[in-house]
N, C-alpha and C positions, 0 to 999 in steps of 0.2 A: 080936582082944583089943580090949576096949574101957575106956577109962580117963575116967571122968566123962561129958560130953556127947560128946566127939570118939572115932572110931573109928579105930583104928590097925591097919595090915595089916604084916606081916611078910615080907618077900620071900625068895626062896630064898638070895639071898647074904647073908641076916641083916640086911640094912637094914630099919628100921623107919619107917614115914611115915603120915601121917594119910591119911584118905580123899580129901580134895582133891588132895593132892601125888600119889596114885596115879592119881587121874582125869585129871590134867594129863599124867603120863608116859604113859598109855594113849591121849591125844589126839593126843601126839607121834608116837606109833608108827603111827596111823591117817593119816601123811603121804600125800597122794595119790601114786600111781604117777608122774604126769607130774612131780611136784617131784622124786622121786628120781630118774628118768631124766634130768632137766635138770642134776641135780648130777653124774651120771656123766659125761654128754656134755662138761660144762664142764671136768671133770678130763681127760677124754681129749683136748679140744681143747688143754690146756696142755701134754700130754705129746707131741702131735704137733707141735707147734711147732720144737724141734730138727731134727724130720726134713724139715720144709718148707724150713727154712733151709739145711740141708745139701744138699738136692736143688737149689736154687735156685742154690748155689754150684757143684755139680757140673755143673749145666746151661751155666754160662758158663766152664769149665774149659777153658784153652786158646784162648779166643776173644778177639779184639781189642776187642769190644764190652763196654762197662761194664753190669753188671748194675743196672738202676734199677727201680722200681716204677712204677707210674701208668698213663696212657693216653697214646696217641699218636693225633693227627690224621691220618686219611688223606685227607680232601678237604676241599675249600673249604665243602661243605655241612654239614659238621660230623661226618660218620661219624667213630666213633673204635674203637680196638681196643686189647686189652691186648698188651703185649709178653710175652715167653716167661716173664719173672721174674714178672710179676703173673698169669699163667695159672696158675702153680703155687700150689697152697694146700690147705687141708684144709677139708672139711665134715662137719658132724655130720647125722645121720639124724634122722626125725622118728618119733612113734610111741611107746607104752609096751609094746612086745614085746621089742626089743632095743635097746642103746645101742652105737653104734660110731661111729666117724669114717674117713671116706676121705681118704687123702693123695693127690691125682692132679693132672691138668691140667685146667683149666677147658675146656669145649667151645667151637667157635667161634660155636654159637648162643647162647651166653651172654657173649659179647663176649671170648672168649679169644682168643689168638694163632692165628690160622687154621693156621700152621706147625707148632704145637707137636705134632701126631702125627707128622709128618714126623721131627722132631728126636728123637722117643722111639722109634718103630718103623723109621725109615729110609724113604728115598722111592724110587720106582721107577727113577729115574735111574741111571745108571751111575755108580758111585762115592760115592753119598750113603749113608752108613752111620749107623746109630742110634746116638746117645749113651749109653743106658742110665744116665742120671743118677739113675734111682729106684733101681736096683740097688745103684749105688756108694755112695748115700746111707744106705741099709738097712744095708750091710755096715759103713759107716765109722761109725754111730752104733749106739747099744744103746737105742734108743727102744721096741722091743718088750718087751724084758725090764724095762726100768724101767717102762712102762705096766703090764705085768702084776704087778708087785711092789706099784706103788701102788695099783691096783684091789683087790688081795688086802688091803692094809692098810685101804682105806676100807670094804670089806665088813665087816672084822673089827671096825672101830670102830663101825660101825653096829649090829652084833649086840650089842657089849658095851653100847651105849646103851640097846638095847632090854631087856637083861637087868637092868640097875639097878634 
């Protein structure tokens, strides 16, 4: 529909807007995939934090050592390593095909606690049992359900924005 010099477009929802407003909305829809996946990853990283905190707490359950973050020096030459608390974390993937976050332990090659796999899976020595702190953390929190609910809301919000 046209009035005077301006061109107006009526959307399916009944909203009337001029051509420039419609062009700006279309431009917003053409947001790059990288930006959308960055938003999803940041949302998932926020959702993973309670699980990381609970896994750190469960890892030190029944231990006399106090859970602290940071690095500890191993030698006079300055070599350092992370303790178990700092080795537990969450990391987002890269790329624009899938968006996901991994909650786990940092490997020894990436300055993680060299004994973290022993704590998680158990040792070869007699009497050294696995702690299973990730299983306990998942069972004690409702992070997967909350993350799924939040992702559904996020996608529905994006669809609503696109249809305006």
